[in-house]
All heavy atoms as TSV, in Angstrom:
chain	resi	resn	atom	element	x	y	z
A	1	MET	N	N	-6.890	8.165	9.749
A	1	MET	CA	C	-5.961	7.439	10.595
A	1	MET	C	C	-5.822	5.991	10.137
A	1	MET	O	O	-4.754	5.420	10.215
A	1	MET	CB	C	-6.458	7.520	12.037
A	1	MET	CG	C	-5.549	6.869	13.015
A	1	MET	SD	S	-4.091	7.872	13.190
A	1	MET	CE	C	-3.412	7.198	14.644
A	2	GLY	N	N	-6.926	5.433	9.635
A	2	GLY	CA	C	-6.901	4.041	9.201
A	2	GLY	C	C	-5.959	3.806	8.036
A	2	GLY	O	O	-5.257	2.793	7.981
A	3	LYS	N	N	-5.937	4.753	7.108
A	3	LYS	CA	C	-5.066	4.598	5.935
A	3	LYS	C	C	-3.597	4.706	6.324
A	3	LYS	O	O	-2.749	4.029	5.749
A	3	LYS	CB	C	-5.412	5.623	4.867
A	3	LYS	CG	C	-6.729	5.331	4.206
A	3	LYS	CD	C	-7.010	6.250	3.053
A	3	LYS	CE	C	-8.368	5.883	2.475
A	3	LYS	NZ	N	-8.612	6.468	1.185
A	4	ILE	N	N	-3.305	5.550	7.303
A	4	ILE	CA	C	-1.922	5.688	7.760
A	4	ILE	C	C	-1.455	4.394	8.417
A	4	ILE	O	O	-0.362	3.892	8.128
A	4	ILE	CB	C	-1.784	6.881	8.730
A	4	ILE	CG1	C	-2.056	8.184	7.991
A	4	ILE	CG2	C	-0.402	6.897	9.371
A	4	ILE	CD1	C	-2.161	9.394	8.883
A	5	VAL	N	N	-2.283	3.834	9.278
A	5	VAL	CA	C	-1.938	2.581	9.947
A	5	VAL	C	C	-1.777	1.461	8.922
A	5	VAL	O	O	-0.821	0.680	8.978
A	5	VAL	CB	C	-3.008	2.224	11.000
A	5	VAL	CG1	C	-2.791	0.832	11.553
A	5	VAL	CG2	C	-3.020	3.244	12.113
A	6	PHE	N	N	-2.701	1.398	7.971
A	6	PHE	CA	C	-2.622	0.378	6.927
A	6	PHE	C	C	-1.335	0.524	6.118
A	6	PHE	O	O	-0.669	-0.470	5.809
A	6	PHE	CB	C	-3.840	0.474	6.006
A	6	PHE	CG	C	-3.822	-0.522	4.883
A	6	PHE	CD1	C	-4.099	-1.852	5.115
A	6	PHE	CD2	C	-3.502	-0.120	3.596
A	6	PHE	CE1	C	-4.076	-2.773	4.082
A	6	PHE	CE2	C	-3.472	-1.030	2.560
A	6	PHE	CZ	C	-3.767	-2.356	2.804
A	7	THR	N	N	-0.963	1.744	5.783
A	7	THR	CA	C	0.244	1.985	4.995
A	7	THR	C	C	1.496	1.570	5.763
A	7	THR	O	O	2.400	0.946	5.195
A	7	THR	CB	C	0.324	3.472	4.593
A	7	THR	OG1	O	-0.830	3.796	3.818
A	7	THR	CG2	C	1.577	3.759	3.786
A	8	VAL	N	N	1.549	1.886	7.050
A	8	VAL	CA	C	2.715	1.503	7.857
A	8	VAL	C	C	2.803	-0.015	7.974
A	8	VAL	O	O	3.892	-0.601	7.845
A	8	VAL	CB	C	2.651	2.173	9.248
A	8	VAL	CG1	C	3.698	1.607	10.178
A	8	VAL	CG2	C	2.813	3.680	9.118
A	9	LEU	N	N	1.679	-0.679	8.204
A	9	LEU	CA	C	1.682	-2.138	8.279
A	9	LEU	C	C	2.071	-2.764	6.940
A	9	LEU	O	O	2.820	-3.740	6.898
A	9	LEU	CB	C	0.304	-2.649	8.722
A	9	LEU	CG	C	-0.080	-2.354	10.162
A	9	LEU	CD1	C	-1.514	-2.785	10.416
A	9	LEU	CD2	C	0.868	-3.032	11.126
A	10	TRP	N	N	1.583	-2.187	5.851
A	10	TRP	CA	C	1.913	-2.705	4.525
A	10	TRP	C	C	3.397	-2.533	4.236
A	10	TRP	O	O	4.006	-3.377	3.595
A	10	TRP	CB	C	1.057	-2.026	3.455
A	10	TRP	CG	C	1.066	-2.788	2.182
A	10	TRP	CD1	C	1.756	-2.493	1.061
A	10	TRP	CD2	C	0.372	-4.009	1.906
A	10	TRP	NE1	N	1.521	-3.442	0.087
A	10	TRP	CE2	C	0.676	-4.380	0.585
A	10	TRP	CE3	C	-0.494	-4.806	2.650
A	10	TRP	CZ2	C	0.156	-5.529	0.002
A	10	TRP	CZ3	C	-1.011	-5.947	2.061
A	10	TRP	CH2	C	-0.684	-6.291	0.758
A	11	ALA	N	N	3.984	-1.438	4.709
A	11	ALA	CA	C	5.428	-1.229	4.529
A	11	ALA	C	C	6.201	-2.326	5.266
A	11	ALA	O	O	7.220	-2.819	4.769
A	11	ALA	CB	C	5.833	0.147	5.033
A	12	GLY	N	N	5.715	-2.724	6.434
A	12	GLY	CA	C	6.341	-3.821	7.173
A	12	GLY	C	C	6.267	-5.131	6.403
A	12	GLY	O	O	7.239	-5.904	6.364
A	13	VAL	N	N	5.126	-5.396	5.796
A	13	VAL	CA	C	4.973	-6.601	4.969
A	13	VAL	C	C	5.946	-6.551	3.802
A	13	VAL	O	O	6.617	-7.541	3.486
A	13	VAL	CB	C	3.514	-6.720	4.465
A	13	VAL	CG1	C	3.398	-7.791	3.394
A	13	VAL	CG2	C	2.573	-7.007	5.621
A	14	LEU	N	N	6.031	-5.399	3.170
A	14	LEU	CA	C	6.929	-5.240	2.027
A	14	LEU	C	C	8.389	-5.479	2.426
A	14	LEU	O	O	9.126	-6.181	1.731
A	14	LEU	CB	C	6.756	-3.847	1.428
A	14	LEU	CG	C	7.468	-3.550	0.136
A	14	LEU	CD1	C	6.948	-4.452	-0.973
A	14	LEU	CD2	C	7.281	-2.105	-0.245
A	15	LEU	N	N	8.794	-4.931	3.550
A	15	LEU	CA	C	10.168	-5.133	4.021
A	15	LEU	C	C	10.440	-6.592	4.366
A	15	LEU	O	O	11.519	-7.122	4.071
A	15	LEU	CB	C	10.446	-4.246	5.235
A	15	LEU	CG	C	10.564	-2.756	4.946
A	15	LEU	CD1	C	10.673	-1.969	6.242
A	15	LEU	CD2	C	11.770	-2.485	4.065
A	16	ALA	N	N	9.461	-7.248	5.002
A	16	ALA	CA	C	9.638	-8.655	5.369
A	16	ALA	C	C	9.786	-9.531	4.122
A	16	ALA	O	O	10.664	-10.397	4.061
A	16	ALA	CB	C	8.454	-9.123	6.210
A	17	VAL	N	N	8.949	-9.300	3.129
A	17	VAL	CA	C	9.030	-10.077	1.888
A	17	VAL	C	C	10.362	-9.810	1.189
A	17	VAL	O	O	11.001	-10.730	0.668
A	17	VAL	CB	C	7.835	-9.745	0.962
A	17	VAL	CG1	C	8.043	-10.304	-0.431
A	17	VAL	CG2	C	6.543	-10.273	1.564
A	18	ASP	N	N	10.804	-8.557	1.199
A	18	ASP	CA	C	12.068	-8.200	0.565
A	18	ASP	C	C	13.244	-8.923	1.225
A	18	ASP	O	O	14.143	-9.406	0.546
A	18	ASP	CB	C	12.257	-6.687	0.620
A	18	ASP	CG	C	13.407	-6.227	-0.238
A	18	ASP	OD1	O	13.440	-6.598	-1.427
A	18	ASP	OD2	O	14.271	-5.491	0.272
A	19	ARG	N	N	13.208	-9.011	2.549
A	19	ARG	CA	C	14.305	-9.698	3.254
A	19	ARG	C	C	14.278	-11.201	3.010
A	19	ARG	O	O	15.327	-11.835	2.903
A	19	ARG	CB	C	14.223	-9.420	4.750
A	19	ARG	CG	C	14.694	-8.036	5.083
A	19	ARG	CD	C	14.885	-7.846	6.550
A	19	ARG	NE	N	15.344	-6.482	6.785
A	19	ARG	CZ	C	15.328	-5.909	7.955
A	19	ARG	NH1	N	14.871	-6.561	8.997
A	19	ARG	NH2	N	15.763	-4.680	8.086
A	20	VAL	N	N	13.085	-11.778	2.942
A	20	VAL	CA	C	12.981	-13.213	2.690
A	20	VAL	C	C	13.524	-13.555	1.300
A	20	VAL	O	O	14.170	-14.588	1.121
A	20	VAL	CB	C	11.504	-13.681	2.828
A	20	VAL	CG1	C	11.314	-15.079	2.288
A	20	VAL	CG2	C	11.065	-13.606	4.280
A	21	LEU	N	N	13.281	-12.684	0.344
A	21	LEU	CA	C	13.698	-12.941	-1.032
A	21	LEU	C	C	15.076	-12.366	-1.358
A	21	LEU	O	O	15.446	-12.293	-2.533
A	21	LEU	CB	C	12.656	-12.374	-2.000
A	21	LEU	CG	C	11.282	-13.020	-1.927
A	21	LEU	CD1	C	10.304	-12.283	-2.826
A	21	LEU	CD2	C	11.354	-14.493	-2.276
A	22	GLU	N	N	15.820	-11.978	-0.359
A	22	GLU	CA	C	17.145	-11.401	-0.587
A	22	GLU	C	C	18.035	-12.416	-1.313
A	22	GLU	O	O	18.090	-13.582	-0.959
A	22	GLU	CB	C	17.792	-11.022	0.744
A	22	GLU	CG	C	19.001	-10.146	0.590
A	22	GLU	CD	C	19.453	-9.563	1.919
A	22	GLU	OE1	O	18.633	-9.475	2.829
A	22	GLU	OE2	O	20.631	-9.214	2.008
A	23	GLY	N	N	18.672	-11.955	-2.356
A	23	GLY	CA	C	19.511	-12.830	-3.158
A	23	GLY	C	C	18.829	-13.279	-4.441
A	23	GLY	O	O	19.480	-13.809	-5.333
A	24	PHE	N	N	17.527	-13.100	-4.520
A	24	PHE	CA	C	16.754	-13.449	-5.719
A	24	PHE	C	C	16.174	-12.155	-6.279
A	24	PHE	O	O	15.024	-11.822	-6.046
A	24	PHE	CB	C	15.627	-14.427	-5.380
A	24	PHE	CG	C	16.109	-15.717	-4.784
A	24	PHE	CD1	C	16.097	-15.909	-3.416
A	24	PHE	CD2	C	16.588	-16.723	-5.604
A	24	PHE	CE1	C	16.541	-17.088	-2.868
A	24	PHE	CE2	C	17.031	-17.913	-5.061
A	24	PHE	CZ	C	17.014	-18.098	-3.681
A	25	THR	N	N	17.002	-11.436	-7.013
A	25	THR	CA	C	16.628	-10.101	-7.480
A	25	THR	C	C	15.336	-10.114	-8.288
A	25	THR	O	O	14.453	-9.289	-8.068
A	25	THR	CB	C	17.763	-9.507	-8.328
A	25	THR	OG1	O	18.969	-9.548	-7.563
A	25	THR	CG2	C	17.457	-8.078	-8.706
A	26	TRP	N	N	15.188	-11.047	-9.199
A	26	TRP	CA	C	13.987	-11.085	-10.034
A	26	TRP	C	C	12.745	-11.325	-9.184
A	26	TRP	O	O	11.681	-10.764	-9.440
A	26	TRP	CB	C	14.111	-12.156	-11.119
A	26	TRP	CG	C	14.256	-13.545	-10.553
A	26	TRP	CD1	C	15.408	-14.173	-10.221
A	26	TRP	CD2	C	13.197	-14.439	-10.223
A	26	TRP	NE1	N	15.142	-15.419	-9.701
A	26	TRP	CE2	C	13.790	-15.610	-9.690
A	26	TRP	CE3	C	11.807	-14.380	-10.313
A	26	TRP	CZ2	C	13.041	-16.698	-9.258
A	26	TRP	CZ3	C	11.064	-15.475	-9.883
A	26	TRP	CH2	C	11.678	-16.614	-9.361
A	27	ALA	N	N	12.875	-12.155	-8.145
A	27	ALA	CA	C	11.737	-12.434	-7.265
A	27	ALA	C	C	11.388	-11.200	-6.425
A	27	ALA	O	O	10.206	-10.946	-6.153
A	27	ALA	CB	C	12.039	-13.614	-6.359
A	28	GLN	N	N	12.405	-10.434	-6.021
A	28	GLN	CA	C	12.140	-9.200	-5.281
A	28	GLN	C	C	11.362	-8.214	-6.144
A	28	GLN	O	O	10.394	-7.616	-5.690
A	28	GLN	CB	C	13.449	-8.564	-4.820
A	28	GLN	CG	C	14.080	-9.259	-3.638
A	28	GLN	CD	C	15.395	-8.617	-3.262
A	28	GLN	OE1	O	16.219	-8.303	-4.115
A	28	GLN	NE2	N	15.594	-8.424	-1.969
A	29	TYR	N	N	11.790	-8.033	-7.395
A	29	TYR	CA	C	11.083	-7.118	-8.299
A	29	TYR	C	C	9.641	-7.560	-8.517
A	29	TYR	O	O	8.719	-6.760	-8.481
A	29	TYR	CB	C	11.800	-7.016	-9.646
A	29	TYR	CG	C	13.075	-6.215	-9.618
A	29	TYR	CD1	C	14.243	-6.720	-10.154
A	29	TYR	CD2	C	13.099	-4.939	-9.071
A	29	TYR	CE1	C	15.422	-5.984	-10.136
A	29	TYR	CE2	C	14.268	-4.195	-9.055
A	29	TYR	CZ	C	15.420	-4.725	-9.589
A	29	TYR	OH	O	16.569	-3.991	-9.572
A	30	LEU	N	N	9.454	-8.830	-8.740
A	30	LEU	CA	C	8.114	-9.359	-8.969
A	30	LEU	C	C	7.233	-9.191	-7.731
A	30	LEU	O	O	6.085	-8.752	-7.834
A	30	LEU	CB	C	8.196	-10.834	-9.366
A	30	LEU	CG	C	6.873	-11.515	-9.677
A	30	LEU	CD1	C	6.208	-10.848	-10.875
A	30	LEU	CD2	C	7.097	-12.997	-9.941
A	31	ALA	N	N	7.770	-9.504	-6.560
A	31	ALA	CA	C	7.001	-9.389	-5.320
A	31	ALA	C	C	6.628	-7.939	-5.038
A	31	ALA	O	O	5.489	-7.646	-4.640
A	31	ALA	CB	C	7.794	-9.971	-4.152
A	32	ILE	N	N	7.557	-7.019	-5.242
A	32	ILE	CA	C	7.272	-5.606	-5.003
A	32	ILE	C	C	6.202	-5.112	-5.981
A	32	ILE	O	O	5.286	-4.386	-5.596
A	32	ILE	CB	C	8.563	-4.764	-5.110
A	32	ILE	CG1	C	9.453	-5.055	-3.907
A	32	ILE	CG2	C	8.241	-3.277	-5.192
A	32	ILE	CD1	C	10.833	-4.456	-3.987
A	33	PHE	N	N	6.282	-5.541	-7.226
A	33	PHE	CA	C	5.285	-5.154	-8.226
A	33	PHE	C	C	3.896	-5.668	-7.834
A	33	PHE	O	O	2.905	-4.932	-7.858
A	33	PHE	CB	C	5.695	-5.699	-9.594
A	33	PHE	CG	C	4.743	-5.356	-10.690
A	33	PHE	CD1	C	4.728	-4.084	-11.227
A	33	PHE	CD2	C	3.857	-6.298	-11.184
A	33	PHE	CE1	C	3.839	-3.758	-12.251
A	33	PHE	CE2	C	2.975	-5.985	-12.195
A	33	PHE	CZ	C	2.963	-4.710	-12.726
A	34	VAL	N	N	3.823	-6.927	-7.437
A	34	VAL	CA	C	2.540	-7.525	-7.053
A	34	VAL	C	C	1.996	-6.874	-5.785
A	34	VAL	O	O	0.809	-6.524	-5.704
A	34	VAL	CB	C	2.694	-9.050	-6.870
A	34	VAL	CG1	C	1.455	-9.662	-6.228
A	34	VAL	CG2	C	2.970	-9.720	-8.216
A	35	LEU	N	N	2.847	-6.691	-4.785
A	35	LEU	CA	C	2.394	-6.077	-3.531
A	35	LEU	C	C	1.970	-4.628	-3.739
A	35	LEU	O	O	1.029	-4.157	-3.099
A	35	LEU	CB	C	3.489	-6.169	-2.469
A	35	LEU	CG	C	3.727	-7.578	-1.916
A	35	LEU	CD1	C	4.945	-7.580	-0.998
A	35	LEU	CD2	C	2.511	-8.102	-1.187
A	36	ALA	N	N	2.638	-3.908	-4.624
A	36	ALA	CA	C	2.237	-2.531	-4.913
A	36	ALA	C	C	0.857	-2.497	-5.571
A	36	ALA	O	O	0.032	-1.639	-5.259
A	36	ALA	CB	C	3.267	-1.856	-5.810
A	37	GLY	N	N	0.599	-3.437	-6.456
A	37	GLY	CA	C	-0.716	-3.516	-7.080
A	37	GLY	C	C	-1.800	-3.847	-6.081
A	37	GLY	O	O	-2.884	-3.244	-6.084
A	38	ILE	N	N	-1.530	-4.787	-5.194
A	38	ILE	CA	C	-2.503	-5.142	-4.153
A	38	ILE	C	C	-2.755	-3.942	-3.253
A	38	ILE	O	O	-3.895	-3.648	-2.895
A	38	ILE	CB	C	-2.001	-6.352	-3.341
A	38	ILE	CG1	C	-1.970	-7.600	-4.223
A	38	ILE	CG2	C	-2.881	-6.587	-2.121
A	38	ILE	CD1	C	-1.271	-8.776	-3.582
A	39	TYR	N	N	-1.692	-3.239	-2.887
A	39	TYR	CA	C	-1.845	-2.050	-2.040
A	39	TYR	C	C	-2.705	-0.994	-2.722
A	39	TYR	O	O	-3.597	-0.420	-2.107
A	39	TYR	CB	C	-0.472	-1.467	-1.705
A	39	TYR	CG	C	-0.562	-0.158	-0.956
A	39	TYR	CD1	C	-0.778	-0.151	0.409
A	39	TYR	CD2	C	-0.447	1.063	-1.616
A	39	TYR	CE1	C	-0.883	1.038	1.105
A	39	TYR	CE2	C	-0.553	2.249	-0.940
A	39	TYR	CZ	C	-0.762	2.232	0.422
A	39	TYR	OH	O	-0.873	3.419	1.106
A	40	ALA	N	N	-2.452	-0.756	-3.990
A	40	ALA	CA	C	-3.199	0.284	-4.719
A	40	ALA	C	C	-4.688	-0.012	-4.751
A	40	ALA	O	O	-5.515	0.897	-4.613
A	40	ALA	CB	C	-2.650	0.414	-6.136
A	41	PHE	N	N	-5.056	-1.275	-4.922
A	41	PHE	CA	C	-6.469	-1.621	-4.957
A	41	PHE	C	C	-7.084	-1.674	-3.566
A	41	PHE	O	O	-8.276	-1.421	-3.391
A	41	PHE	CB	C	-6.673	-2.972	-5.651
A	41	PHE	CG	C	-6.534	-2.890	-7.136
A	41	PHE	CD1	C	-5.490	-3.497	-7.785
A	41	PHE	CD2	C	-7.457	-2.185	-7.893
A	41	PHE	CE1	C	-5.349	-3.423	-9.157
A	41	PHE	CE2	C	-7.331	-2.088	-9.268
A	41	PHE	CZ	C	-6.275	-2.709	-9.903
A	42	THR	N	N	-6.289	-2.012	-2.545
A	42	THR	CA	C	-6.817	-2.199	-1.201
A	42	THR	C	C	-6.918	-0.893	-0.420
A	42	THR	O	O	-7.843	-0.719	0.377
A	42	THR	CB	C	-5.922	-3.185	-0.422
A	42	THR	OG1	O	-5.779	-4.375	-1.180
A	42	THR	CG2	C	-6.530	-3.536	0.918
A	43	VAL	N	N	-6.008	0.032	-0.612
A	43	VAL	CA	C	-5.970	1.242	0.206
A	43	VAL	C	C	-7.239	2.082	0.024
A	43	VAL	O	O	-7.650	2.781	0.947
A	43	VAL	CB	C	-4.687	2.067	-0.064
A	43	VAL	CG1	C	-4.773	2.800	-1.387
A	43	VAL	CG2	C	-4.416	3.044	1.066
A	44	ASP	N	N	-7.881	1.991	-1.121
A	44	ASP	CA	C	-9.129	2.729	-1.329
A	44	ASP	C	C	-10.277	2.178	-0.493
A	44	ASP	O	O	-11.235	2.880	-0.213
A	44	ASP	CB	C	-9.533	2.710	-2.804
A	44	ASP	CG	C	-8.676	3.647	-3.628
A	44	ASP	OD1	O	-8.099	4.586	-3.052
A	44	ASP	OD2	O	-8.587	3.430	-4.844
A	45	LYS	N	N	-10.185	0.924	-0.100
A	45	LYS	CA	C	-11.242	0.304	0.680
A	45	LYS	C	C	-11.101	0.555	2.182
A	45	LYS	O	O	-12.024	0.320	2.939
A	45	LYS	CB	C	-11.287	-1.186	0.394
A	45	LYS	CG	C	-11.670	-1.492	-1.045
A	45	LYS	CD	C	-11.656	-2.960	-1.309
A	45	LYS	CE	C	-12.003	-3.377	-2.697
A	45	LYS	NZ	N	-11.969	-2.459	-3.762
A	46	VAL	N	N	-9.932	1.023	2.604
A	46	VAL	CA	C	-9.688	1.311	4.018
A	46	VAL	C	C	-10.358	2.625	4.365
A	46	VAL	O	O	-10.180	3.621	3.658
A	46	VAL	CB	C	-8.170	1.393	4.306
A	46	VAL	CG1	C	-7.907	1.798	5.746
A	46	VAL	CG2	C	-7.506	0.071	3.996
A	47	PRO	N	N	-11.139	2.633	5.450
A	47	PRO	CA	C	-11.815	3.888	5.812
A	47	PRO	C	C	-10.811	4.978	6.185
A	47	PRO	O	O	-9.847	4.727	6.889
A	47	PRO	CB	C	-12.672	3.519	7.012
A	47	PRO	CG	C	-12.402	2.104	7.333
A	47	PRO	CD	C	-11.441	1.550	6.338
A	48	GLY	N	N	-11.060	6.159	5.687
A	48	GLY	CA	C	-10.206	7.300	5.986
A	48	GLY	C	C	-10.901	8.222	6.970
A	48	GLY	O	O	-11.838	7.821	7.657
A	49	PRO	N	N	-10.472	9.461	7.026
A	49	PRO	CA	C	-11.108	10.421	7.922
A	49	PRO	C	C	-12.550	10.672	7.507
A	49	PRO	O	O	-12.883	10.627	6.326
A	49	PRO	CB	C	-10.265	11.683	7.790
A	49	PRO	CG	C	-9.452	11.500	6.569
A	49	PRO	CD	C	-9.379	10.033	6.275
A	50	ARG	N	N	-13.368	10.935	8.477
A	50	ARG	CA	C	-14.770	11.216	8.172
A	50	ARG	C	C	-14.883	12.598	7.562
A	50	ARG	O	O	-14.154	13.499	7.889
A	50	ARG	CB	C	-15.607	11.119	9.430
A	50	ARG	CG	C	-15.561	9.719	9.975
A	50	ARG	CD	C	-16.279	9.624	11.287
A	50	ARG	NE	N	-15.867	8.370	11.907
A	50	ARG	CZ	C	-16.704	7.405	12.196
A	50	ARG	NH1	N	-17.967	7.540	11.958
A	50	ARG	NH2	N	-16.273	6.298	12.727
A	51	GLY	N	N	-15.798	12.758	6.689
A	51	GLY	CA	C	-15.957	14.031	6.000
A	51	GLY	C	C	-15.904	13.803	4.509
A	51	GLY	O	O	-16.237	12.740	4.012
A	52	LYS	N	N	-15.442	14.803	3.797
A	52	LYS	CA	C	-15.389	14.700	2.347
A	52	LYS	C	C	-14.301	13.739	1.917
A	52	LYS	O	O	-13.232	13.706	2.496
A	52	LYS	CB	C	-15.122	16.068	1.729
A	52	LYS	CG	C	-16.284	17.014	1.862
A	52	LYS	CD	C	-16.254	18.157	0.894
A	52	LYS	CE	C	-15.037	18.994	0.945
A	52	LYS	NZ	N	-15.105	20.154	0.080
A	53	SER	N	N	-14.598	12.991	0.884
A	53	SER	CA	C	-13.579	12.123	0.320
A	53	SER	C	C	-12.658	12.971	-0.558
A	53	SER	O	O	-13.047	14.048	-1.001
A	53	SER	CB	C	-14.221	10.998	-0.495
A	53	SER	OG	O	-14.747	11.506	-1.685
A	54	PRO	N	N	-11.449	12.486	-0.832
A	54	PRO	CA	C	-10.522	13.271	-1.671
A	54	PRO	C	C	-11.074	13.553	-3.057
A	54	PRO	O	O	-10.690	14.511	-3.694
A	54	PRO	CB	C	-9.282	12.398	-1.757
A	54	PRO	CG	C	-9.409	11.369	-0.708
A	54	PRO	CD	C	-10.864	11.281	-0.353
A	55	ARG	N	N	-11.980	12.733	-3.529
A	55	ARG	CA	C	-12.541	12.930	-4.863
A	55	ARG	C	C	-13.548	14.048	-4.902
A	55	ARG	O	O	-13.950	14.496	-5.952
A	55	ARG	CB	C	-13.176	11.631	-5.339
A	55	ARG	CG	C	-12.167	10.541	-5.520
A	55	ARG	CD	C	-12.812	9.300	-6.084
A	55	ARG	NE	N	-11.860	8.205	-5.992
A	55	ARG	CZ	C	-12.166	6.980	-5.612
A	55	ARG	NH1	N	-13.398	6.672	-5.309
A	55	ARG	NH2	N	-11.253	6.062	-5.541
A	56	GLU	N	N	-14.003	14.511	-3.725
A	56	GLU	CA	C	-15.003	15.565	-3.664
A	56	GLU	C	C	-14.349	16.919	-3.385
A	56	GLU	O	O	-14.880	17.747	-2.672
A	56	GLU	CB	C	-16.020	15.280	-2.571
A	56	GLU	CG	C	-16.855	14.042	-2.818
A	56	GLU	CD	C	-17.776	13.751	-1.656
A	56	GLU	OE1	O	-17.799	14.537	-0.705
A	56	GLU	OE2	O	-18.461	12.732	-1.693
A	57	GLY	N	N	-13.174	17.125	-3.936
A	57	GLY	CA	C	-12.426	18.360	-3.703
A	57	GLY	C	C	-13.139	19.563	-4.272
A	57	GLY	O	O	-14.221	19.477	-4.854
A	58	SER	N	N	-12.543	20.709	-4.089
A	58	SER	CA	C	-13.163	21.937	-4.578
A	58	SER	C	C	-13.239	21.926	-6.095
A	58	SER	O	O	-12.313	21.482	-6.778
A	58	SER	CB	C	-12.372	23.165	-4.116
A	58	SER	OG	O	-11.073	23.093	-4.649
A	59	LYS	N	N	-14.332	22.397	-6.603
A	59	LYS	CA	C	-14.527	22.425	-8.055
A	59	LYS	C	C	-14.230	23.822	-8.566
A	59	LYS	O	O	-14.760	24.796	-8.085
A	59	LYS	CB	C	-15.967	22.027	-8.383
A	59	LYS	CG	C	-16.225	20.602	-7.979
A	59	LYS	CD	C	-17.654	20.203	-8.264
A	59	LYS	CE	C	-17.843	18.787	-7.778
A	59	LYS	NZ	N	-19.192	18.346	-7.800
A	60	ILE	N	N	-13.345	23.880	-9.541
A	60	ILE	CA	C	-12.949	25.190	-10.085
A	60	ILE	C	C	-13.595	25.373	-11.436
A	60	ILE	O	O	-13.700	24.546	-12.233
A	60	ILE	CB	C	-11.412	25.281	-10.194
A	60	ILE	CG1	C	-10.815	25.132	-8.822
A	60	ILE	CG2	C	-10.999	26.556	-10.848
A	60	ILE	CD1	C	-9.316	25.094	-8.798
């Protein structure tokens, strides 16, 4: 549940930054790239559901 909430909040941040930078296309691309990188590194630190982590999937 935590990752879902974090993702929805992050989408709000992304939309807000996009609207602030409207008219500056290069700045929008740069901001989205930077925010996507921050999200990718941060989302792993957000606690997810209790139980097995996605990395502990079934071994074939």
